[in-house]
N, C-alpha and C positions, 0 to 999 in steps of 0.2 A: 369303767377302769379303761386306761388305754390300751388300745389294740398295737399286739406286739410289744408291748410293755418288757420291759428289761428288769429282771430280776437279779439281785445280786449286781448292782451297777459296781461297788468298790473292784469285784474281778474284772471289771472291763479297765480299769484303771492301770498305765505303765510308764510310769515316770509321774510328769504332770499332763500326760494324756489321755484323756479319756476318750476311747472310742465304740462312739454309739451307733455307724455307720451299719447300713442294710441291716436294720431290728424290727422295719415294717411301722416304724414309729406315726401316727399322726397327730399327735402333740408330744412334746417336751417335755419330760418331769421336770420340774423348774425347782420342785420341792428339795426331790431328793440330790441333784446339783450344785443345789445352796448349801448342802451340809460339806461339799468336796471341794473346801477354796483351793486347795493346793492343784486341782486338776485346772491348769490356766490355755490348755488346750482342747480344744472340744470339738468332736467329728462327730457331724450329725448328716453326712454326705449319704445319699440314695435312702432316702426314706421317702414318707408319702406328706410329707408336712405343707400346708397349703398357709396359713399362719402362723404368726408367730405372737403369744400373750404380751400383754403391758410387761406382767409378773417378770417372765425373760429376762427383759431389760436390769431386774435389780443382781442380775450375775456379774456383777461386776469387778468380779476377779480376773475373767476370762479376758486373755488375750490374743487368742489364736480361733476363729469359730472358723467351721466348714459346711455348710447349708447347701452346697452343691448340689445338684441334679436331685431336685426335689418340686413343690406344685407350689412356690409359695404365688403368691399373687399378690402379696401386697407385707410391708414392715410396717410393724407399732411407732407411732410417733416419740414416745417414750427412748427409741433406742439410742437419742442421744449419751441418755446413761451409763452406757457401758464406756464407762470414761478411761478405760485401760487396753480397748480392745484395739492392736495393733493389724490384725492381719485377718480379714474377711473374704471368704468366698464363696459368691452367688451364681455360681457358673450354669447354666440350664435349668433356672426355673421359668418364672411366668411374671416376672415383673416388669412393670410397665413404667411406674414412676417411684421415686424414692420420698420420703416425708420430711417433709421440714426439718427433725429433729435429728437430721443425719446430719446434718452442718456441725453438729456440737460432738463428733467424733475427733476431737483432736487429737490424739495418737493414732491414727488410724495412717497405715504407713503402705497398706498394699490392700487391691481392692480388684477384684474380678466377676465382672456383669458379662459376660459373654452369653450370647444362647439366651439372653431375655429379650423381649417386644419391647424393647426401652422406647417412651417418646423422641422424637427426631433431635430434641436438644439435649436432651440427657446422653439417648447414643453416642453424639458426635462429642459431649466432654470425655465420654469414657473411654473414647477410642479400644482397640485393640488392648489385650493382655494376654498375649502370645510367650513371652518371658519375664524375668522377674523387671528388667528395667520398664517396660511396660505397663505392668501390675502397678509399680509402685507409683507412676506418672497418673495411671486412672485415678487411682485413691487421692493423690494432690490435686487434680481438676475436677473428679466429681465435688469435692468439698467445697472447692472455689466455688463450683457450678449452684451448689445448695446454701452458699454463703450469700450469693446475690439472689435467690429465689427466698433466701429467709427476711432481707433486708427488705425489698419488695415488698413482701405479704407484710412487713411492720410498716411499709409506709400505707399500704391501702386501708390498715385497720387504723393509723392515725386517722386518715383522710376520713374513712365511715363514721370516727368518735368527732370530731371535728363538724362533721355534717351533722351528726344527732343533736351534739351540742348548740349547734345554729339556729337548730326544727326547736328545739327545746326554746331557748333563749327569744323568739320570734314568739310562739307560741304562749311563752308568759307575758311578755312585754306589753299583748293584744288585750287584754284585759284589763293590764295596769292603765294603757293610754285609755281605758273605755272608762275607767274609774275617776282616771284624772281628768277627763272631760266633762263627768257627771259631777263631779265635785265643782269645776270653775262654775259651771252653768249652774248648782245651784247657792254656791257663794255672792256670785251676782245679782240673782234673784231674792235673794236675802238684803243685800246692799239696796236694791231699788225698793224693796219693801221697805225698809227703815228711811231709806229717804222718803217714800209719800207718806208715812207713819208722823214720820218730822216734820213735813210742810204741811198737813193736815192741821195735824197739833198746833201747829203756830200758827196756821190764818184763824181757826177756832179760839188762841188767845185772844190776838189781836181785835179779832171781831164782835168776843165778849168780855174784854178791860177795858178798851180804849175807847175813843169817841167817834170814833169808824163803824161802830157797830149800827150806827141808824144810815149809812154810810148804803147804795142799793145792793151793792155787792152782799153786803153781809147779813138784810136782812134774811131773804132766802135761806143764808147758810143758819144763824141763829135760829129760824124757828124749826129747820131739819134736826139741830141738835137739842131743840129741848123737845120735840117729837121723842128723838130716839133714847132721850132720857129717860121720859116718862112708859117710854114703851122696856124699858130697861126695868125699869122700879116696878112696873106689874109682873116681872119674871118671880115667882117666890123665891130662885135661889139667891137673888139681888135682895130681896125684902128679907132673906135670914141674914145675909152678909152687912145689911143697913141695921138691923137692928143687935146686932152680935155688936157692930162698933159703938150704937149706942150703948148699949150694957158698959161697955169698955168704958166711957167716959164719965158714966154714974156711979 
């Protein structure tokens, strides 16, 4: 149960304003608020909120939110879903940065970030919010600042993706290159072997079938060939093949 949870929230509505300030809340009763779409101004000031849940950002009917004087240390990335939000009071919290999704608050016209420990570039963009004009300027400048950060984040993400794709391409190309080299090597080896077989066969044919068989270089070659044939014929497998061939002839 939410500490200090407000019972009978409907009793806190006055026109389009729902006043939950000074209620000692540590969490926002999102479910109950979602059932009250007519309450477009939500006052949550002076509570003990440290964070907002992503579900809070589903309250897209909200036009004005007062979160001043809480203990907020961060806002949800989904805050950009509050497409109708025009007025946001974050005075006196513990925010250092804003989420990139803040840049999607395209309807935002008024913003107060005073008395937050903002990082230097965000603090410079926010400036002061001492009157209506300055708070409107704060909203405009902060939105522009967050859009720049969003663009930089997208560029960085693209660079990482390209880098990862490059690594993947290199890792895939190395095995392909190895396979290509091996394929080329075996192809050349096979061609050389075929050339050798053709050469030996041609030489044997010349030495066996022509008058050159009596020449000096053919005599030892023919002798070796005949010895090889006799050795092959002595093998049982070869004998079986010869026998089958003889049977086929008969």
